[in-house]
N, CA, C and O atoms as a Tripos MOL2 file, in Angstrom:
@<TRIPOS>MOLECULE
protein
  316   315    79     0     0
PROTEIN
NO_CHARGES

@<TRIPOS>ATOM
      1 N           0.7090   -1.1140   -0.0610 N.3       1 UNK1
      2 CA         -0.1200   -0.1430    0.4720 C.3       1 UNK1
      3 C           1.0580    0.9800    0.2720 C.2       1 UNK1
      4 O           2.1400    0.9460    0.8580 O.2       1 UNK1
      5 N           0.5160    2.2900   -0.9560 N.am      2 UNK2
      6 CA          1.1160    3.3640   -1.2370 C.3       2 UNK2
      7 C           0.6220    4.8560   -0.1880 C.2       2 UNK2
      8 O          -0.5040    5.3420   -0.0770 O.2       2 UNK2
      9 N           1.6110    5.1940    0.3120 N.am      3 UNK3
     10 CA          1.1160    6.6120    1.1700 C.3       3 UNK3
     11 C           2.3170    7.9410    0.5790 C.2       3 UNK3
     12 O           3.3820    8.0060   -0.0350 O.2       3 UNK3
     13 N           1.5400    8.6550    1.0890 N.am      4 UNK4
     14 CA          2.4150    9.9120    0.5920 C.3       4 UNK4
     15 C           2.0670   10.9610    1.5920 C.2       4 UNK4
     16 O           1.1340   10.7420    2.3640 O.2       4 UNK4
     17 N           2.8560   12.2900    1.6600 N.am      5 UNK5
     18 CA          2.8930   13.1930    2.6910 C.3       5 UNK5
     19 C           2.9060   14.3570    1.6200 C.2       5 UNK5
     20 O           3.6760   14.5700    0.6830 O.2       5 UNK5
     21 N           1.9350   14.9520    2.0180 N.am      6 UNK6
     22 CA          1.4980   16.6370    0.8680 C.3       6 UNK6
     23 C           2.0520   17.4670    2.1950 C.2       6 UNK6
     24 O           1.7930   17.3260    3.3900 O.2       6 UNK6
     25 N           2.8590   18.3260    1.5420 N.am      7 UNK7
     26 CA          3.3950   19.4730    2.2700 C.3       7 UNK7
     27 C           2.9210   20.7000    1.6420 C.2       7 UNK7
     28 O           3.2690   20.7960    0.4650 O.2       7 UNK7
     29 N           2.1620   21.7500    2.1360 N.am      8 UNK8
     30 CA          1.8620   22.9940    1.6410 C.3       8 UNK8
     31 C           2.1050   24.3130    2.4270 C.2       8 UNK8
     32 O           1.4350   24.6280    3.4100 O.2       8 UNK8
     33 N           3.0780   25.0280    1.9340 N.am      9 UNK9
     34 CA          3.6640   26.0170    2.4740 C.3       9 UNK9
     35 C           2.4860   27.0400    2.8300 C.2       9 UNK9
     36 O           1.4780   26.8280    2.1560 O.2       9 UNK9
     37 N           2.3850   28.0880    3.7240 N.am     10 UNK10
     38 CA          1.3110   28.1920    4.0030 C.3      10 UNK10
     39 C           1.9890   30.2860    4.9340 C.2      10 UNK10
     40 O           3.0170   30.4760    5.5850 O.2      10 UNK10
     41 N           0.9780   31.2630    4.5890 N.am     11 UNK11
     42 CA          1.7630   32.2130    5.3680 C.3      11 UNK11
     43 C           0.0500   32.8550    5.6550 C.2      11 UNK11
     44 O          -0.8930   32.6800    4.8840 O.2      11 UNK11
     45 N           0.0140   33.5130    6.7920 N.am     12 UNK12
     46 CA         -0.8280   34.4300    7.2690 C.3      12 UNK12
     47 C          -1.1560   35.9410    6.7110 C.2      12 UNK12
     48 O          -0.2540   36.7760    6.6280 O.2      12 UNK12
     49 N          -2.1990   36.1650    6.4230 N.am     13 UNK13
     50 CA         -2.8650   37.5270    6.0010 C.3      13 UNK13
     51 C          -4.1330   37.6670    7.1480 C.2      13 UNK13
     52 O          -5.1470   36.9900    7.3120 O.2      13 UNK13
     53 N          -3.5680   38.9170    7.8910 N.am     14 UNK14
     54 CA         -5.0880   38.6580    9.5480 C.3      14 UNK14
     55 C          -5.2470   37.7760    9.9820 C.2      14 UNK14
     56 O          -4.2500   37.3980   10.5970 O.2      14 UNK14
     57 N          -6.2940   36.9320   10.0380 N.am     15 UNK15
     58 CA         -6.6740   35.9610   10.7580 C.3      15 UNK15
     59 C          -6.8330   34.6880    9.9090 C.2      15 UNK15
     60 O          -7.3360   33.7080   10.4600 O.2      15 UNK15
     61 N          -6.3790   34.5900    8.3620 N.am     16 UNK16
     62 CA         -6.4880   33.5970    7.3930 C.3      16 UNK16
     63 C          -5.4780   33.2360    6.9810 C.2      16 UNK16
     64 O          -4.5640   34.0540    6.8810 O.2      16 UNK16
     65 N          -5.3260   32.1480    6.6730 N.am     17 UNK17
     66 CA         -3.8880   31.2610    6.1450 C.3      17 UNK17
     67 C          -3.8410   30.9830    4.7410 C.2      17 UNK17
     68 O          -4.6150   30.1680    4.2370 O.2      17 UNK17
     69 N          -3.2360   31.4230    4.2720 N.am     18 UNK18
     70 CA         -2.8930   31.4400    2.9000 C.3      18 UNK18
     71 C          -2.0140   30.8760    2.4120 C.2      18 UNK18
     72 O          -1.1630   30.6090    3.2600 O.2      18 UNK18
     73 N          -1.6590   30.4010    1.0370 N.am     19 UNK19
     74 CA         -0.6250   29.4050    0.2970 C.3      19 UNK19
     75 C           0.9590   30.3990   -0.1750 C.2      19 UNK19
     76 O           1.0310   31.2470   -1.0640 O.2      19 UNK19
     77 N           1.5440   30.1540    0.3120 N.am     20 UNK20
     78 CA          2.8700   30.7920   -0.1140 C.3      20 UNK20
     79 C           3.4660   30.6880    1.1680 C.2      20 UNK20
     80 O           3.2400   29.7810    1.9690 O.2      20 UNK20
     81 N           4.6240   32.1320    1.4230 N.am     21 UNK21
     82 CA          5.1800   32.3360    2.4770 C.3      21 UNK21
     83 C           5.1690   33.5930    3.1120 C.2      21 UNK21
     84 O           4.9800   34.5440    2.3530 O.2      21 UNK21
     85 N           5.3270   33.8520    4.3460 N.am     22 UNK22
     86 CA          5.4710   35.3170    4.7080 C.3      22 UNK22
     87 C           6.7260   35.3680    6.0710 C.2      22 UNK22
     88 O           7.4730   34.4330    6.3570 O.2      22 UNK22
     89 N           6.6840   36.6300    6.7120 N.am     23 UNK23
     90 CA          7.5060   36.8930    7.8750 C.3      23 UNK23
     91 C           7.1530   35.7820    8.9590 C.2      23 UNK23
     92 O           5.9720   35.5530    9.2210 O.2      23 UNK23
     93 N           7.9760   35.2340    9.4580 N.am     24 UNK24
     94 CA          7.0910   34.9210   10.6790 C.3      24 UNK24
     95 C           6.9910   35.9410   11.9220 C.2      24 UNK24
     96 O           7.9110   36.6900   12.2520 O.2      24 UNK24
     97 N           5.7260   35.8610   12.5710 N.am     25 UNK25
     98 CA          5.3020   36.8320   13.6520 C.3      25 UNK25
     99 C           5.3950   35.8480   15.0590 C.2      25 UNK25
    100 O           5.0700   34.6990   15.3570 O.2      25 UNK25
    101 N           5.8320   36.6360   15.5150 N.am     26 UNK26
    102 CA          5.6520   35.9890   17.3890 C.3      26 UNK26
    103 C           4.3160   35.7120   17.5560 C.2      26 UNK26
    104 O           3.9210   34.5650   17.7680 O.2      26 UNK26
    105 N           3.3310   36.9970   17.4530 N.am     27 UNK27
    106 CA          2.0360   37.0670   17.6030 C.3      27 UNK27
    107 C           1.3210   36.0840   17.0400 C.2      27 UNK27
    108 O           0.5690   35.6170   17.8950 O.2      27 UNK27
    109 N           1.1820   35.4680   15.8480 N.am     28 UNK28
    110 CA          1.2140   34.1530   15.0930 C.3      28 UNK28
    111 C           1.0830   33.1880   15.7410 C.2      28 UNK28
    112 O           0.1250   32.4170   15.8060 O.2      28 UNK28
    113 N           2.6740   33.1750   16.5960 N.am     29 UNK29
    114 CA          2.7870   31.8640   16.8920 C.3      29 UNK29
    115 C           2.3510   31.5280   18.6090 C.2      29 UNK29
    116 O           2.0320   30.4770   19.1650 O.2      29 UNK29
    117 N           2.5150   33.0100   19.1410 N.am     30 UNK30
    118 CA          1.4500   32.6710   20.3040 C.3      30 UNK30
    119 C          -0.0240   32.0950   20.2810 C.2      30 UNK30
    120 O          -0.4880   31.2980   21.0960 O.2      30 UNK30
    121 N          -0.6760   32.6560   19.1830 N.am     31 UNK31
    122 CA         -1.9740   31.8910   18.6950 C.3      31 UNK31
    123 C          -2.0280   30.6340   18.7060 C.2      31 UNK31
    124 O          -2.7960   29.9180   19.3480 O.2      31 UNK31
    125 N          -1.0580   30.2950   17.8600 N.am     32 UNK32
    126 CA         -0.9540   28.4840   17.4350 C.3      32 UNK32
    127 C          -1.0100   28.2500   18.5560 C.2      32 UNK32
    128 O          -2.0770   28.2080   19.1680 O.2      32 UNK32
    129 N           0.5780   27.9620   19.2870 N.am     33 UNK33
    130 CA          0.7130   27.4970   20.5070 C.3      33 UNK33
    131 C          -0.4650   26.6530   21.2210 C.2      33 UNK33
    132 O          -0.3530   25.4420   21.4100 O.2      33 UNK33
    133 N          -1.3260   27.2120   21.5080 N.am     34 UNK34
    134 CA         -2.5570   26.5880   22.1370 C.3      34 UNK34
    135 C          -3.1700   25.7260   21.2630 C.2      34 UNK34
    136 O          -4.1030   25.1190   21.7880 O.2      34 UNK34
    137 N          -2.8950   25.3710   19.6980 N.am     35 UNK35
    138 CA         -3.5110   24.9770   19.1530 C.3      35 UNK35
    139 C          -2.9050   23.1900   19.0230 C.2      35 UNK35
    140 O          -1.7830   22.9500   18.5770 O.2      35 UNK35
    141 N          -3.6890   22.2820   19.4080 N.am     36 UNK36
    142 CA         -3.2420   21.1900   19.1850 C.3      36 UNK36
    143 C          -2.6230   20.2730   18.3330 C.2      36 UNK36
    144 O          -2.0570   19.2010   18.5470 O.2      36 UNK36
    145 N          -2.9240   21.1360   16.9840 N.am     37 UNK37
    146 CA         -2.3330   20.3870   15.6450 C.3      37 UNK37
    147 C          -1.3640   21.2670   15.2980 C.2      37 UNK37
    148 O          -1.0090   21.1470   14.1250 O.2      37 UNK37
    149 N          -0.6580   22.3530   16.0970 N.am     38 UNK38
    150 CA          0.5780   23.1750   15.6420 C.3      38 UNK38
    151 C           2.0410   23.1790   16.2670 C.2      38 UNK38
    152 O           2.3550   24.1160   17.0010 O.2      38 UNK38
    153 N           2.9130   22.1890   16.0040 N.am     39 UNK39
    154 CA          3.9660   21.8600   16.3550 C.3      39 UNK39
    155 C           5.4980   22.6430   16.3590 C.2      39 UNK39
    156 O           6.6160   22.1970   16.6160 O.2      39 UNK39
    157 N           5.0180   24.0660   15.9420 N.am     40 UNK40
    158 CA          6.0490   24.9170   16.0200 C.3      40 UNK40
    159 C           7.2850   24.3980   15.4240 C.2      40 UNK40
    160 O           7.0830   23.8850   14.3230 O.2      40 UNK40
    161 N           8.4210   24.3780   15.7940 N.am     41 UNK41
    162 CA          9.9080   24.2140   14.7370 C.3      41 UNK41
    163 C           9.9520   22.7800   14.8810 C.2      41 UNK41
    164 O          10.2750   22.2310   15.9340 O.2      41 UNK41
    165 N           9.6340   22.1870   13.8510 N.am     42 UNK42
    166 CA          9.4750   20.4440   13.8750 C.3      42 UNK42
    167 C           9.9910   19.9730   12.2190 C.2      42 UNK42
    168 O           9.4850   20.1820   11.1160 O.2      42 UNK42
    169 N          11.4980   19.0930   12.7530 N.am     43 UNK43
    170 CA         11.9610   18.7240   11.6350 C.3      43 UNK43
    171 C          11.2490   17.8050   10.6760 C.2      43 UNK43
    172 O          10.5490   16.9570   11.2310 O.2      43 UNK43
    173 N          11.2690   17.7880    9.5390 N.am     44 UNK44
    174 CA         10.8530   16.9050    8.6310 C.3      44 UNK44
    175 C          11.0190   15.5040    8.7200 C.2      44 UNK44
    176 O          10.2170   14.7270    8.2030 O.2      44 UNK44
    177 N          12.1660   15.0890    9.4400 N.am     45 UNK45
    178 CA         12.4440   13.7540    9.3620 C.3      45 UNK45
    179 C          11.2850   13.1220   10.9620 C.2      45 UNK45
    180 O          11.0220   12.0100   11.4220 O.2      45 UNK45
    181 N          10.9770   14.2550   11.2560 N.am     46 UNK46
    182 CA          9.9440   13.7000   12.9090 C.3      46 UNK46
    183 C           8.5450   13.6520   12.2770 C.2      46 UNK46
    184 O           7.6590   13.2060   13.0050 O.2      46 UNK46
    185 N           8.2000   14.0470   11.0190 N.am     47 UNK47
    186 CA          6.6390   14.1770   11.0400 C.3      47 UNK47
    187 C           6.1360   12.6070   10.3200 C.2      47 UNK47
    188 O           4.9450   12.3520   10.1350 O.2      47 UNK47
    189 N           6.9920   11.8690   10.0470 N.am     48 UNK48
    190 CA          6.5490   10.3720    9.1830 C.3      48 UNK48
    191 C           5.9930    9.8790   10.8900 C.2      48 UNK48
    192 O           4.9200    9.2800   10.8230 O.2      48 UNK48
    193 N           6.5120   10.0250   12.2970 N.am     49 UNK49
    194 CA          5.9700    9.1470   12.9880 C.3      49 UNK49
    195 C           4.6340    9.8730   13.7420 C.2      49 UNK49
    196 O           3.7700    9.3450   14.4420 O.2      49 UNK49
    197 N           4.8060   11.3510   13.3090 N.am     50 UNK50
    198 CA          3.3430   11.8270   13.9550 C.3      50 UNK50
    199 C           1.8370   11.5050   12.7210 C.2      50 UNK50
    200 O           0.6350   11.3040   12.8950 O.2      50 UNK50
    201 N           2.5550   11.5830   11.7450 N.am     51 UNK51
    202 CA          1.4510   10.9690   10.7050 C.3      51 UNK51
    203 C           1.3840   10.1220   10.1070 C.2      51 UNK51
    204 O           1.9270    9.9150    9.0220 O.2      51 UNK51
    205 N           0.4540    9.2290   10.9200 N.am     52 UNK52
    206 CA          0.3330    7.9400   10.4020 C.3      52 UNK52
    207 C          -0.4350    7.3800    9.6730 C.2      52 UNK52
    208 O          -0.1620    6.7570    8.6470 O.2      52 UNK52
    209 N          -1.9610    7.6510   10.3870 N.am     53 UNK53
    210 CA         -3.1390    7.5900    9.2660 C.3      53 UNK53
    211 C          -3.5890    8.4180    8.1280 C.2      53 UNK53
    212 O          -3.0090    9.4920    7.9690 O.2      53 UNK53
    213 N          -4.6000    8.0620    7.2540 N.am     54 UNK54
    214 CA         -4.7490    8.8630    6.0880 C.3      54 UNK54
    215 C          -5.4170    9.7570    6.5580 C.2      54 UNK54
    216 O          -6.1270    9.4010    7.4990 O.2      54 UNK54
    217 N          -5.4930   11.1610    6.1720 N.am     55 UNK55
    218 CA         -6.0710   12.3790    6.9370 C.3      55 UNK55
    219 C          -5.5040   13.2350    7.9390 C.2      55 UNK55
    220 O          -5.7800   14.4330    8.0030 O.2      55 UNK55
    221 N          -4.4690   12.4660    8.9690 N.am     56 UNK56
    222 CA         -3.3130   13.1240    9.8090 C.3      56 UNK56
    223 C          -2.9970   14.2190    9.3000 C.2      56 UNK56
    224 O          -2.8550   14.2740    8.0780 O.2      56 UNK56
    225 N          -2.8500   15.1110    9.9230 N.am     57 UNK57
    226 CA         -1.9920   16.5570    9.4300 C.3      57 UNK57
    227 C          -1.7030   17.3910   10.7580 C.2      57 UNK57
    228 O          -2.1200   17.2520   11.9080 O.2      57 UNK57
    229 N          -1.1010   18.0290   10.3510 N.am     58 UNK58
    230 CA         -0.3870   19.1210   11.3530 C.3      58 UNK58
    231 C           0.4230   20.5330   11.1370 C.2      58 UNK58
    232 O           1.2750   20.4890   10.2500 O.2      58 UNK58
    233 N           0.3150   21.3980   11.6200 N.am     59 UNK59
    234 CA          0.9610   22.9550   11.1630 C.3      59 UNK59
    235 C           2.2720   22.8020   11.8190 C.2      59 UNK59
    236 O           2.3440   22.4480   12.9960 O.2      59 UNK59
    237 N           3.3600   23.0660   11.0680 N.am     60 UNK60
    238 CA          4.6980   23.2700   11.4230 C.3      60 UNK60
    239 C           5.6860   24.9550   11.0260 C.2      60 UNK60
    240 O           5.4610   25.7910   10.1510 O.2      60 UNK60
    241 N           6.3090   24.9290   11.6390 N.am     61 UNK61
    242 CA          7.0880   26.4480   11.1920 C.3      61 UNK61
    243 C           8.7090   26.0130   10.9930 C.2      61 UNK61
    244 O           9.4480   25.6630   11.9140 O.2      61 UNK61
    245 N           9.0360   26.1050    9.7470 N.am     62 UNK62
    246 CA         10.2660   25.5120    9.0270 C.3      62 UNK62
    247 C          11.5250   26.2170    9.8610 C.2      62 UNK62
    248 O          11.1910   26.9860   10.7620 O.2      62 UNK62
    249 N          12.7950   26.0330    9.6510 N.am     63 UNK63
    250 CA         13.9150   26.8550    9.8930 C.3      63 UNK63
    251 C          13.9790   27.9210    9.3720 C.2      63 UNK63
    252 O          13.3360   27.8750    8.3230 O.2      63 UNK63
    253 N          14.5930   29.2760    9.5990 N.am     64 UNK64
    254 CA         14.7070   30.5480    8.5750 C.3      64 UNK64
    255 C          15.2670   29.9950    7.1160 C.2      64 UNK64
    256 O          16.2440   29.2550    7.0030 O.2      64 UNK64
    257 N          14.5090   30.4680    6.0860 N.am     65 UNK65
    258 CA         14.8320   30.0930    4.7500 C.3      65 UNK65
    259 C          15.9160   31.9250    4.0900 C.2      65 UNK65
    260 O          16.7750   32.0570    3.2180 O.2      65 UNK65
    261 N          15.4000   32.7450    4.8540 N.am     66 UNK66
    262 CA         16.4320   33.8560    4.9630 C.3      66 UNK66
    263 C          16.5100   34.4760    6.3330 C.2      66 UNK66
    264 O          15.9370   33.9040    7.2590 O.2      66 UNK66
    265 N          17.3620   35.9230    6.6050 N.am     67 UNK67
    266 CA         17.4370   36.0400    7.9360 C.3      67 UNK67
    267 C          16.2300   36.4160    8.4750 C.2      67 UNK67
    268 O          15.9360   37.5080    7.9900 O.2      67 UNK67
    269 N          15.2730   35.9840    9.3510 N.am     68 UNK68
    270 CA         13.9950   36.7570    9.9360 C.3      68 UNK68
    271 C          12.8050   35.8040    9.2240 C.2      68 UNK68
    272 O          11.6210   36.0010    9.4990 O.2      68 UNK68
    273 N          13.0660   35.1500    8.6400 N.am     69 UNK69
    274 CA         11.8930   34.4640    7.6920 C.3      69 UNK69
    275 C          11.7550   33.0980    7.8570 C.2      69 UNK69
    276 O          12.6570   32.3100    8.1390 O.2      69 UNK69
    277 N          10.4890   32.8320    7.6540 N.am     70 UNK70
    278 CA         10.1610   31.4100    8.4470 C.3      70 UNK70
    279 C           9.0540   31.0920    7.5380 C.2      70 UNK70
    280 O           8.4040   31.9730    6.9750 O.2      70 UNK70
    281 N           8.8430   29.8680    7.3950 N.am     71 UNK71
    282 CA          7.3320   29.2980    6.5040 C.3      71 UNK71
    283 C           6.5800   28.4380    7.5830 C.2      71 UNK71
    284 O           7.0650   27.7670    8.4930 O.2      71 UNK71
    285 N           5.3720   28.6200    7.2670 N.am     72 UNK72
    286 CA          4.4520   27.8580    8.0480 C.3      72 UNK72
    287 C           4.1150   26.8980    6.9750 C.2      72 UNK72
    288 O           3.6360   27.3230    5.9240 O.2      72 UNK72
    289 N           4.3570   25.4630    7.1820 N.am     73 UNK73
    290 CA          3.8490   24.2140    6.7200 C.3      73 UNK73
    291 C           2.9560   23.2390    7.0620 C.2      73 UNK73
    292 O           2.9760   22.5940    8.1110 O.2      73 UNK73
    293 N           2.1230   23.1300    6.1120 N.am     74 UNK74
    294 CA          0.7940   21.9950    6.5040 C.3      74 UNK74
    295 C           0.9710   21.0350    6.0990 C.2      74 UNK74
    296 O           0.7340   20.7900    4.9160 O.2      74 UNK74
    297 N           1.4730   20.1110    6.9750 N.am     75 UNK75
    298 CA          1.6260   18.3330    6.4570 C.3      75 UNK75
    299 C           0.7090   17.5440    6.7260 C.2      75 UNK75
    300 O           0.4070   17.3020    7.8940 O.2      75 UNK75
    301 N           0.0160   16.9260    5.5620 N.am     76 UNK76
    302 CA         -1.2460   16.0850    5.4600 C.3      76 UNK76
    303 C          -0.7590   14.6270    4.9140 C.2      76 UNK76
    304 O          -0.1360   14.4410    3.8690 O.2      76 UNK76
    305 N          -1.1390   13.7250    5.7620 N.am     77 UNK77
    306 CA         -1.1920   11.9150    5.1940 C.3      77 UNK77
    307 C          -2.0070   11.6520    4.6980 C.2      77 UNK77
    308 O          -3.1690   11.6280    5.1050 O.2      77 UNK77
    309 N          -1.5470   11.3600    3.5790 N.am     78 UNK78
    310 CA         -2.5460   10.8350    2.6170 C.3      78 UNK78
    311 C          -2.1120    8.9860    2.0630 C.2      78 UNK78
    312 O          -1.0050    8.4560    2.1560 O.2      78 UNK78
    313 N          -3.0600    8.5260    1.6530 N.am     79 UNK79
    314 CA         -3.0050    7.0340    1.1560 C.3      79 UNK79
    315 C          -2.7080    7.1880   -0.6430 C.2      79 UNK79
    316 O          -2.6110    6.1790   -1.3410 O.2      79 UNK79
@<TRIPOS>BOND
     1     1     2 1
     2     2     3 1
     3     3     4 2
     4     3     5 am
     5     5     6 1
     6     6     7 1
     7     7     8 2
     8     7     9 am
     9     9    10 1
    10    10    11 1
    11    11    12 2
    12    11    13 am
    13    13    14 1
    14    14    15 1
    15    15    16 2
    16    15    17 am
    17    17    18 1
    18    18    19 1
    19    19    20 2
    20    19    21 am
    21    21    22 1
    22    22    23 1
    23    23    24 2
    24    23    25 am
    25    25    26 1
    26    26    27 1
    27    27    28 2
    28    27    29 am
    29    29    30 1
    30    30    31 1
    31    31    32 2
    32    31    33 am
    33    33    34 1
    34    34    35 1
    35    35    36 2
    36    35    37 am
    37    37    38 1
    38    38    39 1
    39    39    40 2
    40    39    41 am
    41    41    42 1
    42    42    43 1
    43    43    44 2
    44    43    45 am
    45    45    46 1
    46    46    47 1
    47    47    48 2
    48    47    49 am
    49    49    50 1
    50    50    51 1
    51    51    52 2
    52    51    53 am
    53    53    54 1
    54    54    55 1
    55    55    56 2
    56    55    57 am
    57    57    58 1
    58    58    59 1
    59    59    60 2
    60    59    61 am
    61    61    62 1
    62    62    63 1
    63    63    64 2
    64    63    65 am
    65    65    66 1
    66    66    67 1
    67    67    68 2
    68    67    69 am
    69    69    70 1
    70    70    71 1
    71    71    72 2
    72    71    73 am
    73    73    74 1
    74    74    75 1
    75    75    76 2
    76    75    77 am
    77    77    78 1
    78    78    79 1
    79    79    80 2
    80    79    81 am
    81    81    82 1
    82    82    83 1
    83    83    84 2
    84    83    85 am
    85    85    86 1
    86    86    87 1
    87    87    88 2
    88    87    89 am
    89    89    90 1
    90    90    91 1
    91    91    92 2
    92    91    93 am
    93    93    94 1
    94    94    95 1
    95    95    96 2
    96    95    97 am
    97    97    98 1
    98    98    99 1
    99    99   100 2
   100    99   101 am
   101   101   102 1
   102   102   103 1
   103   103   104 2
   104   103   105 am
   105   105   106 1
   106   106   107 1
   107   107   108 2
   108   107   109 am
   109   109   110 1
   110   110   111 1
   111   111   112 2
   112   111   113 am
   113   113   114 1
   114   114   115 1
   115   115   116 2
   116   115   117 am
   117   117   118 1
   118   118   119 1
   119   119   120 2
   120   119   121 am
   121   121   122 1
   122   122   123 1
   123   123   124 2
   124   123   125 am
   125   125   126 1
   126   126   127 1
   127   127   128 2
   128   127   129 am
   129   129   130 1
   130   130   131 1
   131   131   132 2
   132   131   133 am
   133   133   134 1
   134   134   135 1
   135   135   136 2
   136   135   137 am
   137   137   138 1
   138   138   139 1
   139   139   140 2
   140   139   141 am
   141   141   142 1
   142   142   143 1
   143   143   144 2
   144   143   145 am
   145   145   146 1
   146   146   147 1
   147   147   148 2
   148   147   149 am
   149   149   150 1
   150   150   151 1
   151   151   152 2
   152   151   153 am
   153   153   154 1
   154   154   155 1
   155   155   156 2
   156   155   157 am
   157   157   158 1
   158   158   159 1
   159   159   160 2
   160   159   161 am
   161   161   162 1
   162   162   163 1
   163   163   164 2
   164   163   165 am
   165   165   166 1
   166   166   167 1
   167   167   168 2
   168   167   169 am
   169   169   170 1
   170   170   171 1
   171   171   172 2
   172   171   173 am
   173   173   174 1
   174   174   175 1
   175   175   176 2
   176   175   177 am
   177   177   178 1
   178   178   179 1
   179   179   180 2
   180   179   181 am
   181   181   182 1
   182   182   183 1
   183   183   184 2
   184   183   185 am
   185   185   186 1
   186   186   187 1
   187   187   188 2
   188   187   189 am
   189   189   190 1
   190   190   191 1
   191   191   192 2
   192   191   193 am
   193   193   194 1
   194   194   195 1
   195   195   196 2
   196   195   197 am
   197   197   198 1
   198   198   199 1
   199   199   200 2
   200   199   201 am
   201   201   202 1
   202   202   203 1
   203   203   204 2
   204   203   205 am
   205   205   206 1
   206   206   207 1
   207   207   208 2
   208   207   209 am
   209   209   210 1
   210   210   211 1
   211   211   212 2
   212   211   213 am
   213   213   214 1
   214   214   215 1
   215   215   216 2
   216   215   217 am
   217   217   218 1
   218   218   219 1
   219   219   220 2
   220   219   221 am
   221   221   222 1
   222   222   223 1
   223   223   224 2
   224   223   225 am
   225   225   226 1
   226   226   227 1
   227   227   228 2
   228   227   229 am
   229   229   230 1
   230   230   231 1
   231   231   232 2
   232   231   233 am
   233   233   234 1
   234   234   235 1
   235   235   236 2
   236   235   237 am
   237   237   238 1
   238   238   239 1
   239   239   240 2
   240   239   241 am
   241   241   242 1
   242   242   243 1
   243   243   244 2
   244   243   245 am
   245   245   246 1
   246   246   247 1
   247   247   248 2
   248   247   249 am
   249   249   250 1
   250   250   251 1
   251   251   252 2
   252   251   253 am
   253   253   254 1
   254   254   255 1
   255   255   256 2
   256   255   257 am
   257   257   258 1
   258   258   259 1
   259   259   260 2
   260   259   261 am
   261   261   262 1
   262   262   263 1
   263   263   264 2
   264   263   265 am
   265   265   266 1
   266   266   267 1
   267   267   268 2
   268   267   269 am
   269   269   270 1
   270   270   271 1
   271   271   272 2
   272   271   273 am
   273   273   274 1
   274   274   275 1
   275   275   276 2
   276   275   277 am
   277   277   278 1
   278   278   279 1
   279   279   280 2
   280   279   281 am
   281   281   282 1
   282   282   283 1
   283   283   284 2
   284   283   285 am
   285   285   286 1
   286   286   287 1
   287   287   288 2
   288   287   289 am
   289   289   290 1
   290   290   291 1
   291   291   292 2
   292   291   293 am
   293   293   294 1
   294   294   295 1
   295   295   296 2
   296   295   297 am
   297   297   298 1
   298   298   299 1
   299   299   300 2
   300   299   301 am
   301   301   302 1
   302   302   303 1
   303   303   304 2
   304   303   305 am
   305   305   306 1
   306   306   307 1
   307   307   308 2
   308   307   309 am
   309   309   310 1
   310   310   311 1
   311   311   312 2
   312   311   313 am
   313   313   314 1
   314   314   315 1
   315   315   316 2
@<TRIPOS>SUBSTRUCTURE
     1 UNK1         2 RESIDUE 1 A UNK
     2 UNK2         6 RESIDUE 1 A UNK
     3 UNK3        10 RESIDUE 1 A UNK
     4 UNK4        14 RESIDUE 1 A UNK
     5 UNK5        18 RESIDUE 1 A UNK
     6 UNK6        22 RESIDUE 1 A UNK
     7 UNK7        26 RESIDUE 1 A UNK
     8 UNK8        30 RESIDUE 1 A UNK
     9 UNK9        34 RESIDUE 1 A UNK
    10 UNK10       38 RESIDUE 1 A UNK
    11 UNK11       42 RESIDUE 1 A UNK
    12 UNK12       46 RESIDUE 1 A UNK
    13 UNK13       50 RESIDUE 1 A UNK
    14 UNK14       54 RESIDUE 1 A UNK
    15 UNK15       58 RESIDUE 1 A UNK
    16 UNK16       62 RESIDUE 1 A UNK
    17 UNK17       66 RESIDUE 1 A UNK
    18 UNK18       70 RESIDUE 1 A UNK
    19 UNK19       74 RESIDUE 1 A UNK
    20 UNK20       78 RESIDUE 1 A UNK
    21 UNK21       82 RESIDUE 1 A UNK
    22 UNK22       86 RESIDUE 1 A UNK
    23 UNK23       90 RESIDUE 1 A UNK
    24 UNK24       94 RESIDUE 1 A UNK
    25 UNK25       98 RESIDUE 1 A UNK
    26 UNK26      102 RESIDUE 1 A UNK
    27 UNK27      106 RESIDUE 1 A UNK
    28 UNK28      110 RESIDUE 1 A UNK
    29 UNK29      114 RESIDUE 1 A UNK
    30 UNK30      118 RESIDUE 1 A UNK
    31 UNK31      122 RESIDUE 1 A UNK
    32 UNK32      126 RESIDUE 1 A UNK
    33 UNK33      130 RESIDUE 1 A UNK
    34 UNK34      134 RESIDUE 1 A UNK
    35 UNK35      138 RESIDUE 1 A UNK
    36 UNK36      142 RESIDUE 1 A UNK
    37 UNK37      146 RESIDUE 1 A UNK
    38 UNK38      150 RESIDUE 1 A UNK
    39 UNK39      154 RESIDUE 1 A UNK
    40 UNK40      158 RESIDUE 1 A UNK
    41 UNK41      162 RESIDUE 1 A UNK
    42 UNK42      166 RESIDUE 1 A UNK
    43 UNK43      170 RESIDUE 1 A UNK
    44 UNK44      174 RESIDUE 1 A UNK
    45 UNK45      178 RESIDUE 1 A UNK
    46 UNK46      182 RESIDUE 1 A UNK
    47 UNK47      186 RESIDUE 1 A UNK
    48 UNK48      190 RESIDUE 1 A UNK
    49 UNK49      194 RESIDUE 1 A UNK
    50 UNK50      198 RESIDUE 1 A UNK
    51 UNK51      202 RESIDUE 1 A UNK
    52 UNK52      206 RESIDUE 1 A UNK
    53 UNK53      210 RESIDUE 1 A UNK
    54 UNK54      214 RESIDUE 1 A UNK
    55 UNK55      218 RESIDUE 1 A UNK
    56 UNK56      222 RESIDUE 1 A UNK
    57 UNK57      226 RESIDUE 1 A UNK
    58 UNK58      230 RESIDUE 1 A UNK
    59 UNK59      234 RESIDUE 1 A UNK
    60 UNK60      238 RESIDUE 1 A UNK
    61 UNK61      242 RESIDUE 1 A UNK
    62 UNK62      246 RESIDUE 1 A UNK
    63 UNK63      250 RESIDUE 1 A UNK
    64 UNK64      254 RESIDUE 1 A UNK
    65 UNK65      258 RESIDUE 1 A UNK
    66 UNK66      262 RESIDUE 1 A UNK
    67 UNK67      266 RESIDUE 1 A UNK
    68 UNK68      270 RESIDUE 1 A UNK
    69 UNK69      274 RESIDUE 1 A UNK
    70 UNK70      278 RESIDUE 1 A UNK
    71 UNK71      282 RESIDUE 1 A UNK
    72 UNK72      286 RESIDUE 1 A UNK
    73 UNK73      290 RESIDUE 1 A UNK
    74 UNK74      294 RESIDUE 1 A UNK
    75 UNK75      298 RESIDUE 1 A UNK
    76 UNK76      302 RESIDUE 1 A UNK
    77 UNK77      306 RESIDUE 1 A UNK
    78 UNK78      310 RESIDUE 1 A UNK
    79 UNK79      314 RESIDUE 1 A UNK
């Protein structure tokens, strides 16, 4: 049985999440920190252990791609 992991970069605009990337803001991190689906700085290698079943998903923050710039990534397990 083949499964795959869908990874989608996101950024915020107001209170909405949009495809793409944006500057990381601590305000957004504080709001997300209370959510059970948000995992902050999570290495890609650790995702496979967390997303086991079809439809499992999480939101994480990547390492900076440029000084002060980080991406939000939505990762989804699909069969």
